PQR file with spaces between the fields and no chain letter, atoms N, CA, C, O and H, PARSE charges and radii, in Angstrom:
ATOM       1  N    MET     1     108.316   96.115   81.712 -0.4000 1.5000
ATOM       2  CA   MET     1     109.159   97.259   81.988 -0.0000 2.0000
ATOM       3  C    MET     1     109.878   97.016   83.313  0.5500 1.7000
ATOM       4  O    MET     1     109.250   96.705   84.325 -0.5500 1.4000
ATOM       5  N    ALA     2     111.182   97.160   83.293 -0.4000 1.5000
ATOM       6  CA   ALA     2     111.985   96.919   84.485 -0.0000 2.0000
ATOM       7  C    ALA     2     111.840   98.068   85.476  0.5500 1.7000
ATOM       8  O    ALA     2     111.696   99.232   85.102 -0.5500 1.4000
ATOM       9  H    ALA     2     111.692   97.412   82.471  0.4000 1.0000
ATOM      10  N    GLU     3     111.882   97.705   86.719 -0.4000 1.5000
ATOM      11  CA   GLU     3     111.755   98.704   87.781 -0.0000 2.0000
ATOM      12  C    GLU     3     113.160   99.027   88.302  0.5500 1.7000
ATOM      13  O    GLU     3     113.888   98.137   88.740 -0.5500 1.4000
ATOM      14  H    GLU     3     111.998   96.760   87.023  0.4000 1.0000
ATOM      15  N    THR     4     113.521  100.287   88.249 -0.4000 1.5000
ATOM      16  CA   THR     4     114.839  100.699   88.724 -0.0000 2.0000
ATOM      17  C    THR     4     114.737  101.250   90.141  0.5500 1.7000
ATOM      18  O    THR     4     113.661  101.664   90.572 -0.5500 1.4000
ATOM      19  H    THR     4     112.929  101.010   87.893  0.4000 1.0000
ATOM      20  N    PRO     5     115.854  101.256   90.865 -0.5600 1.5000
ATOM      21  CA   PRO     5     115.813  101.833   92.217  0.2800 2.0000
ATOM      22  C    PRO     5     115.390  103.300   92.215  0.5500 1.7000
ATOM      23  O    PRO     5     114.748  103.762   93.158 -0.5500 1.4000
ATOM      24  N    LEU     6     115.752  104.039   91.150 -0.4000 1.5000
ATOM      25  CA   LEU     6     115.358  105.441   91.075 -0.0000 2.0000
ATOM      26  C    LEU     6     113.851  105.584   90.944  0.5500 1.7000
ATOM      27  O    LEU     6     113.258  106.461   91.572 -0.5500 1.4000
ATOM      28  H    LEU     6     116.274  103.664   90.385  0.4000 1.0000
ATOM      29  N    SER     7     113.215  104.729   90.132 -0.4000 1.5000
ATOM      30  CA   SER     7     111.763  104.827   89.977 -0.0000 2.0000
ATOM      31  C    SER     7     111.045  104.480   91.278  0.5500 1.7000
ATOM      32  O    SER     7     110.002  105.056   91.585 -0.5500 1.4000
ATOM      33  H    SER     7     113.697  104.016   89.622  0.4000 1.0000
ATOM      34  N    ARG     8     111.601  103.536   92.046 -0.4000 1.5000
ATOM      35  CA   ARG     8     111.007  103.206   93.351 -0.0000 2.0000
ATOM      36  C    ARG     8     111.100  104.394   94.290  0.5500 1.7000
ATOM      37  O    ARG     8     110.167  104.654   95.050 -0.5500 1.4000
ATOM      38  H    ARG     8     112.448  103.067   91.797  0.4000 1.0000
ATOM      39  N    LYS     9     112.215  105.122   94.251 -0.4000 1.5000
ATOM      40  CA   LYS     9     112.393  106.292   95.104 -0.0000 2.0000
ATOM      41  C    LYS     9     111.435  107.410   94.704  0.5500 1.7000
ATOM      42  O    LYS     9     110.920  108.129   95.561 -0.5500 1.4000
ATOM      43  H    LYS     9     112.973  104.911   93.634  0.4000 1.0000
ATOM      44  N    ILE    10     111.200  107.553   93.418 -0.4000 1.5000
ATOM      45  CA   ILE    10     110.274  108.584   92.950 -0.0000 2.0000
ATOM      46  C    ILE    10     108.849  108.264   93.397  0.5500 1.7000
ATOM      47  O    ILE    10     108.126  109.151   93.850 -0.5500 1.4000
ATOM      48  H    ILE    10     111.618  106.969   92.722  0.4000 1.0000
ATOM      49  N    VAL    11     108.448  107.011   93.272 -0.4000 1.5000
ATOM      50  CA   VAL    11     107.110  106.602   93.710 -0.0000 2.0000
ATOM      51  C    VAL    11     106.980  106.758   95.222  0.5500 1.7000
ATOM      52  O    VAL    11     105.951  107.220   95.714 -0.5500 1.4000
ATOM      53  H    VAL    11     109.036  106.291   92.903  0.4000 1.0000
ATOM      54  N    PHE    12     108.026  106.371   95.965 -0.4000 1.5000
ATOM      55  CA   PHE    12     108.022  106.536   97.421 -0.0000 2.0000
ATOM      56  C    PHE    12     107.857  108.010   97.786  0.5500 1.7000
ATOM      57  O    PHE    12     107.095  108.346   98.693 -0.5500 1.4000
ATOM      58  H    PHE    12     108.863  105.996   95.566  0.4000 1.0000
ATOM      59  N    ALA    13     108.567  108.885   97.084 -0.4000 1.5000
ATOM      60  CA   ALA    13     108.453  110.327   97.338 -0.0000 2.0000
ATOM      61  C    ALA    13     107.045  110.826   97.027  0.5500 1.7000
ATOM      62  O    ALA    13     106.531  111.698   97.728 -0.5500 1.4000
ATOM      63  H    ALA    13     109.186  108.612   96.347  0.4000 1.0000
ATOM      64  N    GLY    14     106.417  110.286   95.989 -0.4000 1.5000
ATOM      65  CA   GLY    14     105.042  110.663   95.660 -0.0000 2.0000
ATOM      66  C    GLY    14     104.070  110.295   96.760  0.5500 1.7000
ATOM      67  O    GLY    14     103.178  111.073   97.096 -0.5500 1.4000
ATOM      68  H    GLY    14     106.834  109.578   95.420  0.4000 1.0000
ATOM      69  N    TYR    15     104.242  109.111   97.321 -0.4000 1.5000
ATOM      70  CA   TYR    15     103.382  108.705   98.436 -0.0000 2.0000
ATOM      71  C    TYR    15     103.667  109.532   99.683  0.5500 1.7000
ATOM      72  O    TYR    15     102.759  109.834  100.457 -0.5500 1.4000
ATOM      73  H    TYR    15     104.967  108.479   97.048  0.4000 1.0000
ATOM      74  N    GLY    16     104.925  109.895   99.873 -0.4000 1.5000
ATOM      75  CA   GLY    16     105.262  110.785  100.976 -0.0000 2.0000
ATOM      76  C    GLY    16     104.604  112.140  100.812  0.5500 1.7000
ATOM      77  O    GLY    16     104.157  112.748  101.784 -0.5500 1.4000
ATOM      78  H    GLY    16     105.663  109.650   99.245  0.4000 1.0000
ATOM      79  N    PHE    17     104.548  112.613   99.562 -0.4000 1.5000
ATOM      80  CA   PHE    17     103.866  113.870   99.279 -0.0000 2.0000
ATOM      81  C    PHE    17     102.384  113.778   99.607  0.5500 1.7000
ATOM      82  O    PHE    17     101.812  114.731  100.136 -0.5500 1.4000
ATOM      83  H    PHE    17     104.912  112.119   98.772  0.4000 1.0000
ATOM      84  N    LEU    18     101.748  112.642   99.301 -0.4000 1.5000
ATOM      85  CA   LEU    18     100.330  112.458   99.650 -0.0000 2.0000
ATOM      86  C    LEU    18     100.122  112.558  101.150  0.5500 1.7000
ATOM      87  O    LEU    18      99.176  113.193  101.614 -0.5500 1.4000
ATOM      88  H    LEU    18     102.213  111.868   98.872  0.4000 1.0000
ATOM      89  N    PHE    19     101.017  111.923  101.910 -0.4000 1.5000
ATOM      90  CA   PHE    19     100.914  111.983  103.360 -0.0000 2.0000
ATOM      91  C    PHE    19     101.037  113.428  103.855  0.5500 1.7000
ATOM      92  O    PHE    19     100.229  113.888  104.663 -0.5500 1.4000
ATOM      93  H    PHE    19     101.786  111.407  101.533  0.4000 1.0000
ATOM      94  N    LEU    20     102.049  114.130  103.366 -0.4000 1.5000
ATOM      95  CA   LEU    20     102.245  115.522  103.778 -0.0000 2.0000
ATOM      96  C    LEU    20     101.100  116.419  103.324  0.5500 1.7000
ATOM      97  O    LEU    20     100.726  117.354  104.032 -0.5500 1.4000
ATOM      98  H    LEU    20     102.706  113.757  102.711  0.4000 1.0000
ATOM      99  N    LEU    21     100.544  116.144  102.155 -0.4000 1.5000
ATOM     100  CA   LEU    21      99.408  116.919  101.665 -0.0000 2.0000
ATOM     101  C    LEU    21      98.209  116.757  102.587  0.5500 1.7000
ATOM     102  O    LEU    21      97.528  117.735  102.897 -0.5500 1.4000
ATOM     103  H    LEU    21     100.847  115.385  101.579  0.4000 1.0000
ATOM     104  N    GLY    22      97.943  115.529  103.029 -0.4000 1.5000
ATOM     105  CA   GLY    22      96.840  115.293  103.959 -0.0000 2.0000
ATOM     106  C    GLY    22      97.046  115.991  105.288  0.5500 1.7000
ATOM     107  O    GLY    22      96.118  116.590  105.830 -0.5500 1.4000
ATOM     108  H    GLY    22      98.496  114.734  102.777  0.4000 1.0000
ATOM     109  N    LEU    23      98.255  115.915  105.813 -0.4000 1.5000
ATOM     110  CA   LEU    23      98.564  116.573  107.076 -0.0000 2.0000
ATOM     111  C    LEU    23      98.470  118.092  106.951  0.5500 1.7000
ATOM     112  O    LEU    23      97.912  118.758  107.822 -0.5500 1.4000
ATOM     113  H    LEU    23      99.009  115.428  105.372  0.4000 1.0000
ATOM     114  N    THR    24      99.014  118.629  105.874 -0.4000 1.5000
ATOM     115  CA   THR    24      98.975  120.074  105.638 -0.0000 2.0000
ATOM     116  C    THR    24      97.544  120.559  105.444  0.5500 1.7000
ATOM     117  O    THR    24      97.167  121.610  105.961 -0.5500 1.4000
ATOM     118  H    THR    24      99.467  118.087  105.166  0.4000 1.0000
ATOM     119  N    PHE    25      96.746  119.795  104.699 -0.4000 1.5000
ATOM     120  CA   PHE    25      95.350  120.160  104.479 -0.0000 2.0000
ATOM     121  C    PHE    25      94.599  120.246  105.804  0.5500 1.7000
ATOM     122  O    PHE    25      93.852  121.195  106.042 -0.5500 1.4000
ATOM     123  H    PHE    25      97.053  118.941  104.278  0.4000 1.0000
ATOM     124  N    TYR    26      94.803  119.244  106.667 -0.4000 1.5000
ATOM     125  CA   TYR    26      94.107  119.234  107.956 -0.0000 2.0000
ATOM     126  C    TYR    26      94.504  120.440  108.810  0.5500 1.7000
ATOM     127  O    TYR    26      93.644  121.132  109.354 -0.5500 1.4000
ATOM     128  H    TYR    26      95.410  118.473  106.473  0.4000 1.0000
ATOM     129  N    VAL    27      95.793  120.680  108.921 -0.4000 1.5000
ATOM     130  CA   VAL    27      96.262  121.766  109.778 -0.0000 2.0000
ATOM     131  C    VAL    27      95.833  123.124  109.224  0.5500 1.7000
ATOM     132  O    VAL    27      95.345  123.970  109.973 -0.5500 1.4000
ATOM     133  H    VAL    27      96.491  120.118  108.478  0.4000 1.0000
ATOM     134  N    CYS    28      96.010  123.338  107.923 -0.4000 1.5000
ATOM     135  CA   CYS    28      95.648  124.635  107.331 -0.0000 2.0000
ATOM     136  C    CYS    28      94.148  124.902  107.398  0.5500 1.7000
ATOM     137  O    CYS    28      93.727  126.009  107.734 -0.5500 1.4000
ATOM     138  H    CYS    28      96.406  122.651  107.314  0.4000 1.0000
ATOM     139  N    TRP    29      93.347  123.895  107.082 -0.4000 1.5000
ATOM     140  CA   TRP    29      91.891  124.069  107.134 -0.0000 2.0000
ATOM     141  C    TRP    29      91.431  124.353  108.564  0.5500 1.7000
ATOM     142  O    TRP    29      90.601  125.231  108.801 -0.5500 1.4000
ATOM     143  H    TRP    29      93.689  122.996  106.810  0.4000 1.0000
ATOM     144  N    SER    30      91.982  123.598  109.504 -0.4000 1.5000
ATOM     145  CA   SER    30      91.588  123.774  110.902 -0.0000 2.0000
ATOM     146  C    SER    30      92.009  125.123  111.454  0.5500 1.7000
ATOM     147  O    SER    30      91.273  125.736  112.228 -0.5500 1.4000
ATOM     148  H    SER    30      92.657  122.885  109.311  0.4000 1.0000
ATOM     149  N    LEU    31      93.186  125.591  111.064 -0.4000 1.5000
ATOM     150  CA   LEU    31      93.620  126.917  111.495 -0.0000 2.0000
ATOM     151  C    LEU    31      92.787  128.022  110.852  0.5500 1.7000
ATOM     152  O    LEU    31      92.437  129.004  111.506 -0.5500 1.4000
ATOM     153  H    LEU    31      93.784  125.094  110.435  0.4000 1.0000
ATOM     154  N    ALA    32      92.475  127.860  109.579 -0.4000 1.5000
ATOM     155  CA   ALA    32      91.732  128.897  108.859 -0.0000 2.0000
ATOM     156  C    ALA    32      90.302  129.031  109.357  0.5500 1.7000
ATOM     157  O    ALA    32      89.790  130.144  109.480 -0.5500 1.4000
ATOM     158  H    ALA    32      92.760  127.062  109.047  0.4000 1.0000
ATOM     159  N    TYR    33      89.650  127.907  109.644 -0.4000 1.5000
ATOM     160  CA   TYR    33      88.243  127.937  110.013 -0.0000 2.0000
ATOM     161  C    TYR    33      87.983  127.568  111.471  0.5500 1.7000
ATOM     162  O    TYR    33      86.828  127.495  111.892 -0.5500 1.4000
ATOM     163  H    TYR    33      90.066  127.003  109.544  0.4000 1.0000
ATOM     164  N    ASN    34      89.035  127.335  112.242 -0.4000 1.5000
ATOM     165  CA   ASN    34      88.934  126.990  113.654 -0.0000 2.0000
ATOM     166  C    ASN    34      87.960  125.828  113.881  0.5500 1.7000
ATOM     167  O    ASN    34      87.105  125.871  114.765 -0.5500 1.4000
ATOM     168  H    ASN    34      89.973  127.394  111.901  0.4000 1.0000
ATOM     169  N    THR    35      88.119  124.790  113.054 -0.4000 1.5000
ATOM     170  CA   THR    35      87.270  123.599  113.160 -0.0000 2.0000
ATOM     171  C    THR    35      88.152  122.368  113.306  0.5500 1.7000
ATOM     172  O    THR    35      88.417  121.670  112.327 -0.5500 1.4000
ATOM     173  H    THR    35      88.815  124.755  112.336  0.4000 1.0000
ATOM     174  N    TRP    36      88.604  122.103  114.524 -0.4000 1.5000
ATOM     175  CA   TRP    36      89.518  120.992  114.748 -0.0000 2.0000
ATOM     176  C    TRP    36      88.802  119.653  114.817  0.5500 1.7000
ATOM     177  O    TRP    36      89.463  118.615  114.833 -0.5500 1.4000
ATOM     178  H    TRP    36      88.389  122.670  115.318  0.4000 1.0000
ATOM     179  N    THR    37      87.476  119.640  114.858 -0.4000 1.5000
ATOM     180  CA   THR    37      86.733  118.378  114.952 -0.0000 2.0000
ATOM     181  C    THR    37      85.719  118.245  113.823  0.5500 1.7000
ATOM     182  O    THR    37      84.584  117.830  114.063 -0.5500 1.4000
ATOM     183  H    THR    37      86.939  120.484  114.845  0.4000 1.0000
ATOM     184  N    ASP    38      86.102  118.584  112.613 -0.4000 1.5000
ATOM     185  CA   ASP    38      85.205  118.504  111.457 -0.0000 2.0000
ATOM     186  C    ASP    38      85.354  117.135  110.790  0.5500 1.7000
ATOM     187  O    ASP    38      86.452  116.754  110.385 -0.5500 1.4000
ATOM     188  H    ASP    38      87.024  118.920  112.419  0.4000 1.0000
ATOM     189  N    VAL    39      84.246  116.399  110.676 -0.4000 1.5000
ATOM     190  CA   VAL    39      84.280  115.049  110.129 -0.0000 2.0000
ATOM     191  C    VAL    39      84.681  115.056  108.650  0.5500 1.7000
ATOM     192  O    VAL    39      85.382  114.149  108.204 -0.5500 1.4000
ATOM     193  H    VAL    39      83.353  116.709  111.005  0.4000 1.0000
ATOM     194  N    GLY    40      84.257  116.041  107.902 -0.4000 1.5000
ATOM     195  CA   GLY    40      84.620  116.120  106.489 -0.0000 2.0000
ATOM     196  C    GLY    40      86.103  116.312  106.282  0.5500 1.7000
ATOM     197  O    GLY    40      86.692  115.719  105.379 -0.5500 1.4000
ATOM     198  H    GLY    40      83.687  116.778  108.264  0.4000 1.0000
ATOM     199  N    VAL    41      86.710  117.139  107.115 -0.4000 1.5000
ATOM     200  CA   VAL    41      88.151  117.362  107.025 -0.0000 2.0000
ATOM     201  C    VAL    41      88.889  116.088  107.421  0.5500 1.7000
ATOM     202  O    VAL    41      89.907  115.751  106.817 -0.5500 1.4000
ATOM     203  H    VAL    41      86.231  117.621  107.849  0.4000 1.0000
ATOM     204  N    TYR    42      88.388  115.379  108.430 -0.4000 1.5000
ATOM     205  CA   TYR    42      88.975  114.097  108.808 -0.0000 2.0000
ATOM     206  C    TYR    42      88.931  113.120  107.638  0.5500 1.7000
ATOM     207  O    TYR    42      89.910  112.421  107.376 -0.5500 1.4000
ATOM     208  H    TYR    42      87.561  115.654  108.921  0.4000 1.0000
ATOM     209  N    ALA    43      87.807  113.070  106.939 -0.4000 1.5000
ATOM     210  CA   ALA    43      87.652  112.120  105.838 -0.0000 2.0000
ATOM     211  C    ALA    43      88.667  112.373  104.737  0.5500 1.7000
ATOM     212  O    ALA    43      89.295  111.434  104.245 -0.5500 1.4000
ATOM     213  H    ALA    43      87.012  113.639  107.152  0.4000 1.0000
ATOM     214  N    VAL    44      88.833  113.615  104.348 -0.4000 1.5000
ATOM     215  CA   VAL    44      89.789  113.947  103.288 -0.0000 2.0000
ATOM     216  C    VAL    44      91.212  113.691  103.769  0.5500 1.7000
ATOM     217  O    VAL    44      92.012  113.086  103.056 -0.5500 1.4000
ATOM     218  H    VAL    44      88.323  114.377  104.747  0.4000 1.0000
ATOM     219  N    SER    45      91.523  114.144  104.960 -0.4000 1.5000
ATOM     220  CA   SER    45      92.878  113.984  105.492 -0.0000 2.0000
ATOM     221  C    SER    45      93.235  112.519  105.705  0.5500 1.7000
ATOM     222  O    SER    45      94.335  112.092  105.354 -0.5500 1.4000
ATOM     223  H    SER    45      90.874  114.636  105.539  0.4000 1.0000
ATOM     224  N    ALA    46      92.332  111.760  106.269 -0.4000 1.5000
ATOM     225  CA   ALA    46      92.604  110.348  106.532 -0.0000 2.0000
ATOM     226  C    ALA    46      92.809  109.573  105.235  0.5500 1.7000
ATOM     227  O    ALA    46      93.648  108.674  105.179 -0.5500 1.4000
ATOM     228  H    ALA    46      91.438  112.107  106.554  0.4000 1.0000
ATOM     229  N    THR    47      92.057  109.908  104.202 -0.4000 1.5000
ATOM     230  CA   THR    47      92.215  109.239  102.917 -0.0000 2.0000
ATOM     231  C    THR    47      93.584  109.531  102.320  0.5500 1.7000
ATOM     232  O    THR    47      94.291  108.611  101.909 -0.5500 1.4000
ATOM     233  H    THR    47      91.375  110.637  104.247  0.4000 1.0000
ATOM     234  N    LEU    48      93.962  110.803  102.271 -0.4000 1.5000
ATOM     235  CA   LEU    48      95.266  111.171  101.724 -0.0000 2.0000
ATOM     236  C    LEU    48      96.403  110.569  102.543  0.5500 1.7000
ATOM     237  O    LEU    48      97.346  110.002  101.990 -0.5500 1.4000
ATOM     238  H    LEU    48      93.387  111.550  102.606  0.4000 1.0000
ATOM     239  N    MET    49      96.308  110.695  103.854 -0.4000 1.5000
ATOM     240  CA   MET    49      97.376  110.182  104.714 -0.0000 2.0000
ATOM     241  C    MET    49      97.423  108.654  104.698  0.5500 1.7000
ATOM     242  O    MET    49      98.503  108.066  104.754 -0.5500 1.4000
ATOM     243  H    MET    49      95.542  111.155  104.304  0.4000 1.0000
ATOM     244  N    GLY    50      96.275  108.021  104.624 -0.4000 1.5000
ATOM     245  CA   GLY    50      96.234  106.562  104.570 -0.0000 2.0000
ATOM     246  C    GLY    50      96.880  106.014  103.314  0.5500 1.7000
ATOM     247  O    GLY    50      97.685  105.086  103.387 -0.5500 1.4000
ATOM     248  H    GLY    50      95.397  108.498  104.579  0.4000 1.0000
ATOM     249  N    PHE    51      96.536  106.577  102.152 -0.4000 1.5000
ATOM     250  CA   PHE    51      97.170  106.142  100.916 -0.0000 2.0000
ATOM     251  C    PHE    51      98.670  106.437  100.947  0.5500 1.7000
ATOM     252  O    PHE    51      99.471  105.656  100.433 -0.5500 1.4000
ATOM     253  H    PHE    51      95.881  107.330  102.093  0.4000 1.0000
ATOM     254  N    GLY    52      99.042  107.551  101.546 -0.4000 1.5000
ATOM     255  CA   GLY    52     100.453  107.888  101.648 -0.0000 2.0000
ATOM     256  C    GLY    52     101.222  106.894  102.497  0.5500 1.7000
ATOM     257  O    GLY    52     102.301  106.449  102.105 -0.5500 1.4000
ATOM     258  H    GLY    52      98.391  108.185  101.964  0.4000 1.0000
ATOM     259  N    ILE    53     100.682  106.540  103.653 -0.4000 1.5000
ATOM     260  CA   ILE    53     101.367  105.598  104.543 -0.0000 2.0000
ATOM     261  C    ILE    53     101.455  104.209  103.915  0.5500 1.7000
ATOM     262  O    ILE    53     102.516  103.585  103.930 -0.5500 1.4000
ATOM     263  H    ILE    53      99.806  106.901  103.971  0.4000 1.0000
ATOM     264  N    VAL    54     100.349  103.729  103.366 -0.4000 1.5000
ATOM     265  CA   VAL    54     100.350  102.400  102.753 -0.0000 2.0000
ATOM     266  C    VAL    54     101.312  102.358  101.568  0.5500 1.7000
ATOM     267  O    VAL    54     102.058  101.393  101.408 -0.5500 1.4000
ATOM     268  H    VAL    54      99.487  104.236  103.353  0.4000 1.0000
ATOM     269  N    GLY    55     101.297  103.392  100.746 -0.4000 1.5000
ATOM     270  CA   GLY    55     102.215  103.443   99.608 -0.0000 2.0000
ATOM     271  C    GLY    55     103.664  103.468  100.042  0.5500 1.7000
ATOM     272  O    GLY    55     104.500  102.786   99.448 -0.5500 1.4000
ATOM     273  H    GLY    55     100.690  104.177  100.877  0.4000 1.0000
ATOM     274  N    MET    56     103.977  104.244  101.067 -0.4000 1.5000
ATOM     275  CA   MET    56     105.355  104.294  101.548 -0.0000 2.0000
ATOM     276  C    MET    56     105.776  102.943  102.131  0.5500 1.7000
ATOM     277  O    MET    56     106.926  102.534  101.968 -0.5500 1.4000
ATOM     278  H    MET    56     103.298  104.798  101.549  0.4000 1.0000
ATOM     279  N    LEU    57     104.865  102.252  102.806 -0.4000 1.5000
ATOM     280  CA   LEU    57     105.190  100.926  103.338 -0.0000 2.0000
ATOM     281  C    LEU    57     105.447   99.924  102.214  0.5500 1.7000
ATOM     282  O    LEU    57     106.318   99.062  102.332 -0.5500 1.4000
ATOM     283  H    LEU    57     103.931  102.584  102.939  0.4000 1.0000
ATOM     284  N    LEU    58     104.685  100.039  101.124 -0.4000 1.5000
ATOM     285  CA   LEU    58     104.863   99.114  100.008 -0.0000 2.0000
ATOM     286  C    LEU    58     106.145   99.378   99.231  0.5500 1.7000
ATOM     287  O    LEU    58     106.732   98.440   98.693 -0.5500 1.4000
ATOM     288  H    LEU    58     103.977  100.739  101.028  0.4000 1.0000
ATOM     289  N    TYR    59     106.595  100.620   99.157 -0.4000 1.5000
ATOM     290  CA   TYR    59     107.746  100.982   98.344 -0.0000 2.0000
ATOM     291  C    TYR    59     108.995  101.299   99.163  0.5500 1.7000
ATOM     292  O    TYR    59     109.940  101.874   98.624 -0.5500 1.4000
ATOM     293  H    TYR    59     106.118  101.383   99.595  0.4000 1.0000
ATOM     294  N    ARG    60     109.027  100.951  100.419 -0.4000 1.5000
ATOM     295  CA   ARG    60     110.222  101.230  101.212 -0.0000 2.0000
ATOM     296  C    ARG    60     111.311  100.206  100.903  0.5500 1.7000
ATOM     297  O    ARG    60     111.019   99.062  100.555 -0.5500 1.4000
ATOM     298  H    ARG    60     108.258  100.484  100.857  0.4000 1.0000
ATOM     299  N    GLY    61     112.547  100.620  101.030 -0.4000 1.5000
ATOM     300  CA   GLY    61     113.674   99.720  100.878 -0.0000 2.0000
ATOM     301  C    GLY    61     113.857   99.179   99.461  0.5500 1.7000
ATOM     302  O    GLY    61     113.170   99.583   98.523 -0.5500 1.4000
ATOM     303  H    GLY    61     112.785  101.549  101.313  0.4000 1.0000
ATOM     304  N    GLU    62     114.793   98.268   99.342 -0.4000 1.5000
ATOM     305  CA   GLU    62     115.091   97.631   98.068 -0.0000 2.0000
ATOM     306  C    GLU    62     114.207   96.417   97.851  0.5500 1.7000
ATOM     307  O    GLU    62     113.826   95.734   98.801 -0.5500 1.4000
ATOM     308  H    GLU    62     115.351   97.940  100.104  0.4000 1.0000
ATOM     309  N    ARG    63     113.891   96.160   96.609 -0.4000 1.5000
ATOM     310  CA   ARG    63     113.074   95.009   96.274 -0.0000 2.0000
ATOM     311  C    ARG    63     113.934   93.749   96.293  0.5500 1.7000
ATOM     312  O    ARG    63     115.045   93.744   95.763 -0.5500 1.4000
ATOM     313  H    ARG    63     114.201   96.715   95.837  0.4000 1.0000
ATOM     314  N    LYS    64     113.419   92.680   96.904 -0.4000 1.5000
ATOM     315  CA   LYS    64     114.155   91.423   96.981 -0.0000 2.0000
ATOM     316  C    LYS    64     113.505   90.422   96.036  0.5500 1.7000
ATOM     317  O    LYS    64     112.359   90.017   96.232 -0.5500 1.4000
ATOM     318  H    LYS    64     112.516   92.685   97.335  0.4000 1.0000
ATOM     319  N    ASP    65     114.239   90.035   95.028 -0.4000 1.5000
ATOM     320  CA   ASP    65     113.704   89.069   94.055 -0.0000 2.0000
ATOM     321  C    ASP    65     114.176   87.674   94.333  0.5500 1.7000
ATOM     322  O    ASP    65     113.817   86.745   93.609 -0.5500 1.4000
ATOM     323  H    ASP    65     115.170   90.364   94.869  0.4000 1.0000
């Protein structure tokens, strides 16, 4: 299956959403429960944000064949 520039942009946007979801989860949870140093929240946020950053790095720009 051929990869089009549009499909790369959609995947990049999905990884960007993962990053934003992790950041939003951390901020909302910490504000709601006033727990800015919770290891469990760090674990969930770091996982989401990490996959988001790595995915965006892999899918940035045009593919060079």
